[in-house]
C-alpha positions as protocol buffer text, in pm:
chain_id: "A"
residue {
  index: 1
  type: MET
  ca { x: -235 y: -6839 z: 4185 }
}
residue {
  index: 2
  type: SER
  ca { x: -218 y: -6996 z: 3834 }
}
residue {
  index: 3
  type: THR
  ca { x: -586 y: -7172 z: 3925 }
}
residue {
  index: 4
  type: ALA
  ca { x: -718 y: -6835 z: 4002 }
}
residue {
  index: 5
  type: THR
  ca { x: -613 y: -6672 z: 3715 }
}
residue {
  index: 6
  type: GLU
  ca { x: -748 y: -6951 z: 3506 }
}
residue {
  index: 7
  type: SER
  ca { x: -1082 y: -6925 z: 3611 }
}
residue {
  index: 8
  type: THR
  ca { x: -1051 y: -6568 z: 3564 }
}
residue {
  index: 9
  type: THR
  ca { x: -956 y: -6599 z: 3227 }
}
residue {
  index: 10
  type: LEU
  ca { x: -1217 y: -6858 z: 3182 }
}
residue {
  index: 11
  type: ALA
  ca { x: -1524 y: -6673 z: 3290 }
}
residue {
  index: 12
  type: PRO
  ca { x: -1755 y: -6505 z: 3063 }
}
residue {
  index: 13
  type: ARG
  ca { x: -1759 y: -6171 z: 2992 }
}
residue {
  index: 14
  type: ARG
  ca { x: -2000 y: -5934 z: 3057 }
}
residue {
  index: 15
  type: PHE
  ca { x: -2124 y: -5606 z: 2904 }
}
residue {
  index: 16
  type: THR
  ca { x: -2272 y: -5330 z: 2998 }
}
residue {
  index: 17
  type: ALA
  ca { x: -2636 y: -5255 z: 2877 }
}
residue {
  index: 18
  type: VAL
  ca { x: -2741 y: -4974 z: 2642 }
}
residue {
  index: 19
  type: ASP
  ca { x: -3083 y: -4869 z: 2828 }
}
residue {
  index: 20
  type: GLU
  ca { x: -3342 y: -4660 z: 2669 }
}
residue {
  index: 21
  type: ARG
  ca { x: -3354 y: -4286 z: 2686 }
}
residue {
  index: 22
  type: GLU
  ca { x: -3612 y: -4059 z: 2499 }
}
residue {
  index: 23
  type: LEU
  ca { x: -3465 y: -3829 z: 2230 }
}
residue {
  index: 24
  type: GLY
  ca { x: -3621 y: -3470 z: 2185 }
}
residue {
  index: 25
  type: SER
  ca { x: -3794 y: -3419 z: 1817 }
}
residue {
  index: 26
  type: GLY
  ca { x: -3871 y: -3157 z: 1644 }
}
residue {
  index: 27
  type: PRO
  ca { x: -4232 y: -3067 z: 1483 }
}
residue {
  index: 28
  type: GLY
  ca { x: -4229 y: -3190 z: 1161 }
}
residue {
  index: 29
  type: ILE
  ca { x: -4510 y: -3012 z: 1011 }
}
residue {
  index: 30
  type: ALA
  ca { x: -4344 y: -2689 z: 1077 }
}
residue {
  index: 31
  type: VAL
  ca { x: -4041 y: -2801 z: 933 }
}
residue {
  index: 32
  type: LEU
  ca { x: -4209 y: -2924 z: 602 }
}
residue {
  index: 33
  type: ILE
  ca { x: -4366 y: -2600 z: 545 }
}
residue {
  index: 34
  type: ALA
  ca { x: -4021 y: -2437 z: 633 }
}
residue {
  index: 35
  type: SER
  ca { x: -3866 y: -2678 z: 369 }
}
residue {
  index: 36
  type: LEU
  ca { x: -4083 y: -2618 z: 84 }
}
residue {
  index: 37
  type: ALA
  ca { x: -4064 y: -2227 z: 157 }
}
residue {
  index: 38
  type: ALA
  ca { x: -3706 y: -2262 z: 136 }
}
residue {
  index: 39
  type: TYR
  ca { x: -3781 y: -2439 z: -226 }
}
residue {
  index: 40
  type: LEU
  ca { x: -3996 y: -2199 z: -328 }
}
residue {
  index: 41
  type: GLY
  ca { x: -3783 y: -1904 z: -253 }
}
residue {
  index: 42
  type: GLY
  ca { x: -3459 y: -2042 z: -430 }
}
residue {
  index: 43
  type: ILE
  ca { x: -3660 y: -2086 z: -721 }
}
residue {
  index: 44
  type: LEU
  ca { x: -3779 y: -1726 z: -741 }
}
residue {
  index: 45
  type: LEU
  ca { x: -3428 y: -1630 z: -621 }
}
residue {
  index: 46
  type: ALA
  ca { x: -3261 y: -1842 z: -924 }
}
residue {
  index: 47
  type: ARG
  ca { x: -3496 y: -1684 z: -1170 }
}
residue {
  index: 48
  type: ALA
  ca { x: -3417 y: -1370 z: -1091 }
}
residue {
  index: 49
  type: GLY
  ca { x: -3085 y: -1367 z: -1222 }
}
residue {
  index: 50
  type: GLY
  ca { x: -2758 y: -1242 z: -1039 }
}
residue {
  index: 51
  type: VAL
  ca { x: -2470 y: -1430 z: -854 }
}
residue {
  index: 52
  type: ALA
  ca { x: -2609 y: -1325 z: -494 }
}
residue {
  index: 53
  type: GLN
  ca { x: -2938 y: -1448 z: -560 }
}
residue {
  index: 54
  type: VAL
  ca { x: -2799 y: -1784 z: -725 }
}
residue {
  index: 55
  type: TRP
  ca { x: -2583 y: -1838 z: -401 }
}
residue {
  index: 56
  type: THR
  ca { x: -2878 y: -1755 z: -208 }
}
residue {
  index: 57
  type: ALA
  ca { x: -3067 y: -1980 z: -404 }
}
residue {
  index: 58
  type: VAL
  ca { x: -2854 y: -2248 z: -351 }
}
residue {
  index: 59
  type: GLY
  ca { x: -2814 y: -2207 z: 6 }
}
residue {
  index: 60
  type: LEU
  ca { x: -3192 y: -2233 z: 6 }
}
residue {
  index: 61
  type: PHE
  ca { x: -3230 y: -2528 z: -179 }
}
residue {
  index: 62
  type: VAL
  ca { x: -2940 y: -2730 z: 67 }
}
residue {
  index: 63
  type: LEU
  ca { x: -3192 y: -2583 z: 395 }
}
residue {
  index: 64
  type: GLY
  ca { x: -3463 y: -2724 z: 241 }
}
residue {
  index: 65
  type: THR
  ca { x: -3319 y: -3079 z: 145 }
}
residue {
  index: 66
  type: GLY
  ca { x: -3182 y: -3096 z: 498 }
}
residue {
  index: 67
  type: GLY
  ca { x: -3530 y: -3005 z: 629 }
}
residue {
  index: 68
  type: LEU
  ca { x: -3672 y: -3286 z: 422 }
}
residue {
  index: 69
  type: THR
  ca { x: -3453 y: -3541 z: 476 }
}
residue {
  index: 70
  type: GLY
  ca { x: -3441 y: -3526 z: 844 }
}
residue {
  index: 71
  type: LEU
  ca { x: -3880 y: -3575 z: 851 }
}
residue {
  index: 72
  type: THR
  ca { x: -3959 y: -3902 z: 1008 }
}
residue {
  index: 73
  type: ALA
  ca { x: -4339 y: -4040 z: 1004 }
}
residue {
  index: 74
  type: ILE
  ca { x: -4378 y: -4255 z: 1349 }
}
residue {
  index: 75
  type: LYS
  ca { x: -4732 y: -4451 z: 1360 }
}
residue {
  index: 76
  type: PRO
  ca { x: -4869 y: -4597 z: 1678 }
}
residue {
  index: 77
  type: GLY
  ca { x: -4691 y: -4853 z: 1810 }
}
residue {
  index: 78
  type: GLU
  ca { x: -4351 y: -4787 z: 1624 }
}
residue {
  index: 79
  type: VAL
  ca { x: -4071 y: -4561 z: 1765 }
}
residue {
  index: 80
  type: ARG
  ca { x: -3718 y: -4468 z: 1589 }
}
residue {
  index: 81
  type: VAL
  ca { x: -3404 y: -4569 z: 1745 }
}
residue {
  index: 82
  type: VAL
  ca { x: -3159 y: -4293 z: 1690 }
}
residue {
  index: 83
  type: GLN
  ca { x: -2774 y: -4357 z: 1607 }
}
residue {
  index: 84
  type: LEU
  ca { x: -2576 y: -4032 z: 1519 }
}
residue {
  index: 85
  type: PHE
  ca { x: -2193 y: -4142 z: 1415 }
}
residue {
  index: 86
  type: GLY
  ca { x: -2188 y: -4493 z: 1567 }
}
residue {
  index: 87
  type: GLY
  ca { x: -2348 y: -4362 z: 1872 }
}
residue {
  index: 88
  type: TYR
  ca { x: -2695 y: -4411 z: 2076 }
}
residue {
  index: 89
  type: ARG
  ca { x: -2876 y: -4089 z: 2096 }
}
residue {
  index: 90
  type: GLY
  ca { x: -3194 y: -4240 z: 2207 }
}
residue {
  index: 91
  type: THR
  ca { x: -3556 y: -4298 z: 2118 }
}
residue {
  index: 92
  type: VAL
  ca { x: -3810 y: -4102 z: 1964 }
}
residue {
  index: 93
  type: ARG
  ca { x: -4163 y: -4238 z: 2103 }
}
residue {
  index: 94
  type: THR
  ca { x: -4376 y: -3918 z: 2011 }
}
residue {
  index: 95
  type: THR
  ca { x: -4567 y: -4062 z: 1663 }
}
residue {
  index: 96
  type: GLY
  ca { x: -4653 y: -3810 z: 1408 }
}
residue {
  index: 97
  type: LEU
  ca { x: -4404 y: -3619 z: 1138 }
}
residue {
  index: 98
  type: ARG
  ca { x: -4145 y: -3556 z: 1379 }
}
residue {
  index: 99
  type: TRP
  ca { x: -3798 y: -3405 z: 1255 }
}
residue {
  index: 100
  type: VAL
  ca { x: -3473 y: -3548 z: 1376 }
}
residue {
  index: 101
  type: ASN
  ca { x: -3088 y: -3447 z: 1279 }
}
residue {
  index: 102
  type: LEU
  ca { x: -3047 y: -3576 z: 905 }
}
residue {
  index: 103
  type: PHE
  ca { x: -2695 y: -3727 z: 964 }
}
residue {
  index: 104
  type: ALA
  ca { x: -2872 y: -3967 z: 1247 }
}
residue {
  index: 105
  type: VAL
  ca { x: -2990 y: -4338 z: 1089 }
}
residue {
  index: 106
  type: ARG
  ca { x: -3310 y: -4410 z: 1233 }
}
residue {
  index: 107
  type: ARG
  ca { x: -3419 y: -4741 z: 1285 }
}
residue {
  index: 108
  type: ARG
  ca { x: -3753 y: -4857 z: 1323 }
}
residue {
  index: 109
  type: VAL
  ca { x: -3855 y: -5092 z: 1588 }
}
residue {
  index: 110
  type: SER
  ca { x: -4193 y: -5205 z: 1690 }
}
residue {
  index: 111
  type: VAL
  ca { x: -4344 y: -5192 z: 2038 }
}
residue {
  index: 112
  type: ARG
  ca { x: -4665 y: -5388 z: 1970 }
}
residue {
  index: 113
  type: ILE
  ca { x: -4796 y: -5686 z: 2161 }
}
residue {
  index: 114
  type: ARG
  ca { x: -4673 y: -5989 z: 1950 }
}
residue {
  index: 115
  type: ASN
  ca { x: -4751 y: -6338 z: 2021 }
}
residue {
  index: 116
  type: LYS
  ca { x: -4500 y: -6657 z: 1927 }
}
residue {
  index: 117
  type: GLU
  ca { x: -4634 y: -7020 z: 1908 }
}
residue {
  index: 118
  type: THR
  ca { x: -4329 y: -7243 z: 1947 }
}
residue {
  index: 119
  type: PRO
  ca { x: -4265 y: -7564 z: 1757 }
}
residue {
  index: 120
  type: THR
  ca { x: -4390 y: -7874 z: 1880 }
}
residue {
  index: 121
  type: VAL
  ca { x: -4067 y: -8012 z: 2078 }
}
residue {
  index: 122
  type: LYS
  ca { x: -4016 y: -8349 z: 2204 }
}
residue {
  index: 123
  type: VAL
  ca { x: -3889 y: -8399 z: 2561 }
}
residue {
  index: 124
  type: ASN
  ca { x: -3846 y: -8627 z: 2815 }
}
residue {
  index: 125
  type: ASP
  ca { x: -4083 y: -8524 z: 3156 }
}
residue {
  index: 126
  type: ALA
  ca { x: -3947 y: -8556 z: 3520 }
}
residue {
  index: 127
  type: ASP
  ca { x: -4033 y: -8921 z: 3499 }
}
residue {
  index: 128
  type: GLY
  ca { x: -3851 y: -8964 z: 3183 }
}
residue {
  index: 129
  type: ASN
  ca { x: -4140 y: -9025 z: 2955 }
}
residue {
  index: 130
  type: PRO
  ca { x: -4085 y: -8878 z: 2623 }
}
residue {
  index: 131
  type: ILE
  ca { x: -4375 y: -8622 z: 2522 }
}
residue {
  index: 132
  type: GLU
  ca { x: -4461 y: -8331 z: 2277 }
}
residue {
  index: 133
  type: ILE
  ca { x: -4510 y: -7988 z: 2384 }
}
residue {
  index: 134
  type: ALA
  ca { x: -4571 y: -7668 z: 2248 }
}
residue {
  index: 135
  type: ALA
  ca { x: -4684 y: -7324 z: 2393 }
}
residue {
  index: 136
  type: VAL
  ca { x: -4787 y: -6950 z: 2298 }
}
residue {
  index: 137
  type: VAL
  ca { x: -4583 y: -6696 z: 2417 }
}
residue {
  index: 138
  type: VAL
  ca { x: -4760 y: -6306 z: 2430 }
}
residue {
  index: 139
  type: TRP
  ca { x: -4450 y: -6045 z: 2452 }
}
residue {
  index: 140
  type: GLN
  ca { x: -4372 y: -5684 z: 2382 }
}
residue {
  index: 141
  type: VAL
  ca { x: -4048 y: -5490 z: 2342 }
}
residue {
  index: 142
  type: ARG
  ca { x: -3958 y: -5244 z: 2653 }
}
residue {
  index: 143
  type: ASP
  ca { x: -3643 y: -5130 z: 2587 }
}
residue {
  index: 144
  type: THR
  ca { x: -3569 y: -5044 z: 2249 }
}
residue {
  index: 145
  type: ALA
  ca { x: -3200 y: -4942 z: 2315 }
}
residue {
  index: 146
  type: ARG
  ca { x: -3133 y: -5309 z: 2452 }
}
residue {
  index: 147
  type: ALA
  ca { x: -3363 y: -5440 z: 2134 }
}
residue {
  index: 148
  type: THR
  ca { x: -3128 y: -5256 z: 1916 }
}
residue {
  index: 149
  type: TYR
  ca { x: -2823 y: -5320 z: 2022 }
}
residue {
  index: 150
  type: GLY
  ca { x: -2836 y: -5607 z: 2311 }
}
residue {
  index: 151
  type: VAL
  ca { x: -2850 y: -5892 z: 2072 }
}
residue {
  index: 152
  type: GLU
  ca { x: -2804 y: -5972 z: 1741 }
}
residue {
  index: 153
  type: ASN
  ca { x: -3177 y: -6016 z: 1646 }
}
residue {
  index: 154
  type: PHE
  ca { x: -3440 y: -6000 z: 1934 }
}
residue {
  index: 155
  type: VAL
  ca { x: -3713 y: -6175 z: 1750 }
}
residue {
  index: 156
  type: ALA
  ca { x: -3522 y: -6454 z: 1708 }
}
residue {
  index: 157
  type: PHE
  ca { x: -3372 y: -6378 z: 2015 }
}
residue {
  index: 158
  type: VAL
  ca { x: -3727 y: -6421 z: 2192 }
}
residue {
  index: 159
  type: ASP
  ca { x: -3803 y: -6755 z: 1987 }
}
residue {
  index: 160
  type: ILE
  ca { x: -3504 y: -6958 z: 2073 }
}
residue {
  index: 161
  type: GLN
  ca { x: -3543 y: -6859 z: 2442 }
}
residue {
  index: 162
  type: SER
  ca { x: -3897 y: -6962 z: 2459 }
}
residue {
  index: 163
  type: GLU
  ca { x: -3821 y: -7272 z: 2312 }
}
residue {
  index: 164
  type: ALA
  ca { x: -3504 y: -7371 z: 2559 }
}
residue {
  index: 165
  type: ALA
  ca { x: -3746 y: -7248 z: 2887 }
}
residue {
  index: 166
  type: LEU
  ca { x: -4058 y: -7462 z: 2773 }
}
residue {
  index: 167
  type: ARG
  ca { x: -3817 y: -7774 z: 2750 }
}
residue {
  index: 168
  type: HIS
  ca { x: -3658 y: -7707 z: 3118 }
}
residue {
  index: 169
  type: VAL
  ca { x: -3977 y: -7610 z: 3256 }
}
residue {
  index: 170
  type: ALA
  ca { x: -4109 y: -7975 z: 3088 }
}
residue {
  index: 171
  type: ASN
  ca { x: -3812 y: -8170 z: 3197 }
}
residue {
  index: 172
  type: GLY
  ca { x: -3888 y: -8046 z: 3535 }
}
residue {
  index: 173
  type: HIS
  ca { x: -4249 y: -8176 z: 3585 }
}
residue {
  index: 174
  type: PRO
  ca { x: -4400 y: -8504 z: 3527 }
}
residue {
  index: 175
  type: TYR
  ca { x: -4690 y: -8539 z: 3252 }
}
residue {
  index: 176
  type: ASP
  ca { x: -4940 y: -8609 z: 3564 }
}
residue {
  index: 177
  type: ASN
  ca { x: -4903 y: -8639 z: 3924 }
}
residue {
  index: 178
  type: ALA
  ca { x: -5012 y: -8991 z: 3975 }
}
residue {
  index: 179
  type: ASP
  ca { x: -5158 y: -8957 z: 4300 }
}
residue {
  index: 180
  type: SER
  ca { x: -4870 y: -8758 z: 4424 }
}
residue {
  index: 181
  type: ASP
  ca { x: -4859 y: -8341 z: 4524 }
}
residue {
  index: 182
  type: ALA
  ca { x: -4609 y: -8253 z: 4275 }
}
residue {
  index: 183
  type: LEU
  ca { x: -4687 y: -8012 z: 4017 }
}
residue {
  index: 184
  type: SER
  ca { x: -4765 y: -8205 z: 3687 }
}
residue {
  index: 185
  type: LEU
  ca { x: -4788 y: -8058 z: 3324 }
}
residue {
  index: 186
  type: ARG
  ca { x: -5149 y: -8212 z: 3302 }
}
residue {
  index: 187
  type: ASP
  ca { x: -5311 y: -8115 z: 3617 }
}
residue {
  index: 188
  type: HIS
  ca { x: -5161 y: -7777 z: 3705 }
}
residue {
  index: 189
  type: THR
  ca { x: -5165 y: -7574 z: 3393 }
}
residue {
  index: 190
  type: ASP
  ca { x: -5208 y: -7244 z: 3567 }
}
residue {
  index: 191
  type: GLU
  ca { x: -4901 y: -7299 z: 3805 }
}
residue {
  index: 192
  type: ILE
  ca { x: -4690 y: -7462 z: 3509 }
}
residue {
  index: 193
  type: ALA
  ca { x: -4781 y: -7164 z: 3295 }
}
residue {
  index: 194
  type: GLY
  ca { x: -4693 y: -6886 z: 3535 }
}
residue {
  index: 195
  type: GLN
  ca { x: -4337 y: -7092 z: 3603 }
}
residue {
  index: 196
  type: LEU
  ca { x: -4277 y: -7074 z: 3216 }
}
residue {
  index: 197
  type: ALA
  ca { x: -4332 y: -6729 z: 3183 }
}
residue {
  index: 198
  type: ALA
  ca { x: -4119 y: -6645 z: 3451 }
}
residue {
  index: 199
  type: GLU
  ca { x: -3859 y: -6826 z: 3310 }
}
residue {
  index: 200
  type: ILE
  ca { x: -3882 y: -6692 z: 2954 }
}
residue {
  index: 201
  type: ALA
  ca { x: -3897 y: -6361 z: 3107 }
}
residue {
  index: 202
  type: ALA
  ca { x: -3546 y: -6396 z: 3314 }
}
residue {
  index: 203
  type: ARG
  ca { x: -3406 y: -6514 z: 2952 }
}
residue {
  index: 204
  type: VAL
  ca { x: -3536 y: -6269 z: 2763 }
}
residue {
  index: 205
  type: VAL
  ca { x: -3376 y: -5930 z: 2981 }
}
residue {
  index: 206
  type: PRO
  ca { x: -3094 y: -5849 z: 2758 }
}
residue {
  index: 207
  type: ALA
  ca { x: -3305 y: -5790 z: 2460 }
}
residue {
  index: 208
  type: GLY
  ca { x: -3540 y: -5535 z: 2675 }
}
residue {
  index: 209
  type: VAL
  ca { x: -3840 y: -5743 z: 2638 }
}
residue {
  index: 210
  type: ASP
  ca { x: -4134 y: -5811 z: 2843 }
}
residue {
  index: 211
  type: VAL
  ca { x: -4340 y: -6147 z: 2882 }
}
residue {
  index: 212
  type: ILE
  ca { x: -4708 y: -6066 z: 2922 }
}
residue {
  index: 213
  type: GLU
  ca { x: -4830 y: -6441 z: 2907 }
}
residue {
  index: 214
  type: ALA
  ca { x: -4728 y: -6779 z: 2809 }
}
residue {
  index: 215
  type: ARG
  ca { x: -4957 y: -7095 z: 2781 }
}
residue {
  index: 216
  type: ILE
  ca { x: -4942 y: -7445 z: 2679 }
}
residue {
  index: 217
  type: THR
  ca { x: -5107 y: -7525 z: 2366 }
}
residue {
  index: 218
  type: ARG
  ca { x: -5030 y: -7892 z: 2296 }
}
residue {
  index: 219
  type: LEU
  ca { x: -4954 y: -8149 z: 2549 }
}
residue {
  index: 220
  type: SER
  ca { x: -4966 y: -8531 z: 2470 }
}
residue {
  index: 221
  type: TYR
  ca { x: -4732 y: -8860 z: 2484 }
}
residue {
  index: 222
  type: ALA
  ca { x: -4520 y: -8899 z: 2211 }
}
residue {
  index: 223
  type: PRO
  ca { x: -4652 y: -9135 z: 1936 }
}
residue {
  index: 224
  type: GLU
  ca { x: -4424 y: -9448 z: 2057 }
}
residue {
  index: 225
  type: ILE
  ca { x: -4561 y: -9482 z: 2419 }
}
residue {
  index: 226
  type: ALA
  ca { x: -4938 y: -9287 z: 2377 }
}
residue {
  index: 227
  type: GLN
  ca { x: -5115 y: -9652 z: 2331 }
}
residue {
  index: 228
  type: VAL
  ca { x: -4942 y: -9736 z: 2660 }
}
residue {
  index: 229
  type: MET
  ca { x: -5017 y: -9458 z: 2866 }
}
residue {
  index: 230
  type: LEU
  ca { x: -5395 y: -9456 z: 2741 }
}
residue {
  index: 231
  type: GLN
  ca { x: -5440 y: -9772 z: 2877 }
}
residue {
  index: 232
  type: ARG
  ca { x: -5295 y: -9684 z: 3189 }
}
residue {
  index: 233
  type: GLN
  ca { x: -5502 y: -9392 z: 3235 }
}
residue {
  index: 234
  type: GLN
  ca { x: -5808 y: -9628 z: 3128 }
}
residue {
  index: 235
  type: ALA
  ca { x: -5718 y: -9832 z: 3400 }
}
residue {
  index: 236
  type: GLY
  ca { x: -5703 y: -9571 z: 3673 }
}
residue {
  index: 237
  type: ALA
  ca { x: -6004 y: -9468 z: 3578 }
}
residue {
  index: 238
  type: VAL
  ca { x: -6180 y: -9762 z: 3587 }
}
residue {
  index: 239
  type: ILE
  ca { x: -6031 y: -9814 z: 3929 }
}
residue {
  index: 240
  type: ALA
  ca { x: -6124 y: -9480 z: 4078 }
}
residue {
  index: 241
  type: ALA
  ca { x: -6499 y: -9548 z: 3900 }
}
residue {
  index: 242
  type: ARG
  ca { x: -6529 y: -9874 z: 4087 }
}
residue {
  index: 243
  type: SER
  ca { x: -6381 y: -9734 z: 4402 }
}
residue {
  index: 244
  type: ARG
  ca { x: -6662 y: -9479 z: 4406 }
}
residue {
  index: 245
  type: ILE
  ca { x: -6931 y: -9710 z: 4303 }
}
residue {
  index: 246
  type: VAL
  ca { x: -6835 y: -9944 z: 4615 }
}
residue {
  index: 247
  type: ASP
  ca { x: -6830 y: -9652 z: 4869 }
}
residue {
  index: 248
  type: GLY
  ca { x: -7185 y: -9612 z: 4740 }
}
residue {
  index: 249
  type: ALA
  ca { x: -7302 y: -9924 z: 4771 }
}
residue {
  index: 250
  type: VAL
  ca { x: -7164 y: -10000 z: 5136 }
}
residue {
  index: 251
  type: GLY
  ca { x: -7330 y: -9663 z: 5239 }
}
residue {
  index: 252
  type: MET
  ca { x: -7661 y: -9797 z: 5084 }
}
residue {
  index: 253
  type: VAL
  ca { x: -7656 y: -10120 z: 5273 }
}
residue {
  index: 254
  type: GLN
  ca { x: -7533 y: -9934 z: 5584 }
}
residue {
  index: 255
  type: MET
  ca { x: -7904 y: -9718 z: 5546 }
}
residue {
  index: 256
  type: ALA
  ca { x: -8098 y: -10024 z: 5446 }
}
residue {
  index: 257
  type: LEU
  ca { x: -7968 y: -10208 z: 5729 }
}
residue {
  index: 258
  type: ALA
  ca { x: -8061 y: -9922 z: 5952 }
}
residue {
  index: 259
  type: ARG
  ca { x: -8396 y: -9828 z: 5825 }
}
residue {
  index: 260
  type: LEU
  ca { x: -8516 y: -10255 z: 5894 }
}
residue {
  index: 261
  type: ALA
  ca { x: -8410 y: -10273 z: 6244 }
}
residue {
  index: 262
  type: GLU
  ca { x: -8529 y: -9886 z: 6306 }
}
residue {
  index: 263
  type: GLU
  ca { x: -8878 y: -9958 z: 6213 }
}
residue {
  index: 264
  type: GLY
  ca { x: -8866 y: -10310 z: 6297 }
}
residue {
  index: 265
  type: ILE
  ca { x: -9004 y: -10473 z: 5943 }
}
residue {
  index: 266
  type: VAL
  ca { x: -8834 y: -10786 z: 5984 }
}
residue {
  index: 267
  type: GLU
  ca { x: -8583 y: -10958 z: 6184 }
}
residue {
  index: 268
  type: LEU
  ca { x: -8283 y: -11065 z: 6032 }
}
residue {
  index: 269
  type: ASP
  ca { x: -7988 y: -11281 z: 6199 }
}
residue {
  index: 270
  type: GLU
  ca { x: -7631 y: -11207 z: 6145 }
}
residue {
  index: 271
  type: GLU
  ca { x: -7640 y: -11470 z: 5847 }
}
residue {
  index: 272
  type: ARG
  ca { x: -7938 y: -11329 z: 5714 }
}
residue {
  index: 273
  type: LYS
  ca { x: -7776 y: -11007 z: 5736 }
}
residue {
  index: 274
  type: ALA
  ca { x: -7464 y: -11111 z: 5565 }
}
residue {
  index: 275
  type: ALA
  ca { x: -7657 y: -11304 z: 5298 }
}
residue {
  index: 276
  type: MET
  ca { x: -7884 y: -10954 z: 5230 }
}
residue {
  index: 277
  type: VAL
  ca { x: -7554 y: -10747 z: 5240 }
}
residue {
  index: 278
  type: SER
  ca { x: -7398 y: -10997 z: 4979 }
}
residue {
  index: 279
  type: ASN
  ca { x: -7713 y: -10962 z: 4752 }
}
residue {
  index: 280
  type: LEU
  ca { x: -7742 y: -10580 z: 4759 }
}
residue {
  index: 281
  type: LEU
  ca { x: -7364 y: -10545 z: 4683 }
}
residue {
  index: 282
  type: VAL
  ca { x: -7397 y: -10770 z: 4374 }
}
residue {
  index: 283
  type: VAL
  ca { x: -7677 y: -10577 z: 4264 }
}
residue {
  index: 284
  type: LEU
  ca { x: -7537 y: -10224 z: 4321 }
}
residue {
  index: 285
  type: CYS
  ca { x: -7173 y: -10312 z: 4210 }
}
residue {
  index: 286
  type: GLY
  ca { x: -7219 y: -10534 z: 3902 }
}
residue {
  index: 287
  type: ASP
  ca { x: -7165 y: -10420 z: 3581 }
}
residue {
  index: 288
  type: ARG
  ca { x: -7420 y: -10580 z: 3429 }
}
residue {
  index: 289
  type: GLY
  ca { x: -7802 y: -10618 z: 3474 }
}
residue {
  index: 290
  type: THR
  ca { x: -7920 y: -10934 z: 3748 }
}
residue {
  index: 291
  type: GLN
  ca { x: -8171 y: -11155 z: 3711 }
}
residue {
  index: 292
  type: PRO
  ca { x: -8412 y: -11143 z: 3958 }
}
residue {
  index: 293
  type: ILE
  ca { x: -8518 y: -11455 z: 4146 }
}
residue {
  index: 294
  type: VAL
  ca { x: -8868 y: -11505 z: 4315 }
}
residue {
  index: 295
  type: ASN
  ca { x: -8867 y: -11687 z: 4660 }
}
residue {
  index: 296
  type: THR
  ca { x: -9162 y: -11891 z: 4706 }
}
residue {
  index: 297
  type: GLY
  ca { x: -9064 y: -12059 z: 4984 }
}
residue {
  index: 298
  type: SER
  ca { x: -8946 y: -11933 z: 5350 }
}
residue {
  index: 299
  type: LEU
  ca { x: -8697 y: -11699 z: 5439 }
}
residue {
  index: 300
  type: TYR
  ca { x: -8424 y: -11991 z: 5488 }
}
residue {
  index: 301
  type: GLN
  ca { x: -8527 y: -12175 z: 5166 }
}
């Protein structure tokens, strides 16, 4: 019983997220005209004199001030998160000059598409090799209520979670596949980018953010092992090139022997065939130019 109680106590607390809802707003131009008219009427009444006229002018000034105070200019790509007396009332997404409750707090939130390039981080790949990696993340605020109330600072939240996801993805894959079928950071960039975008998107759900794309912009071995890994890559490239050359040379030798036998140009015994194969392979597979030797005697001299 005590174990169950302790696990319940140590479990992380979960809070209900505040989801965005649209809030209606009044036409700002009409309110602006009405407020200016109220000011003008108040001035005229105040000049007319009289107690009643003065109190009416004061009322018109108050109405005009309230109307002007509630005006909010909303540019394209921006919204206003409205909070009244400590409670979330909704989000105004209609652009232009709008009017909302003058007592409400109106927070500006940008819903434009943003990009963020993570700093170059040094991590170990799946094989334990230290590498340096960086990525660019394209994201956009989808739920302004979560971005405002779900996290302390949604921009910093996205930055930190992007770096954490990049480290996790880099730790789970090798730098190169080394002739295996495993996904590697260097050889499977599209697949790795998809995994990175999916992991960042899952991490930033509390902030109401959509991840549009994530791409690796820098990938290299750490300086302390870069020279060794370069030599290994060069050796692998040389082996692959020599293997391809040998395959091509064997095919050419086979074709030459078949043509000679088919057209009956010369009759060669097994010893002469072996010598011809050896000479052709030396010529075709050698990394240096060969020196021709003219044989003025018979074939067997």
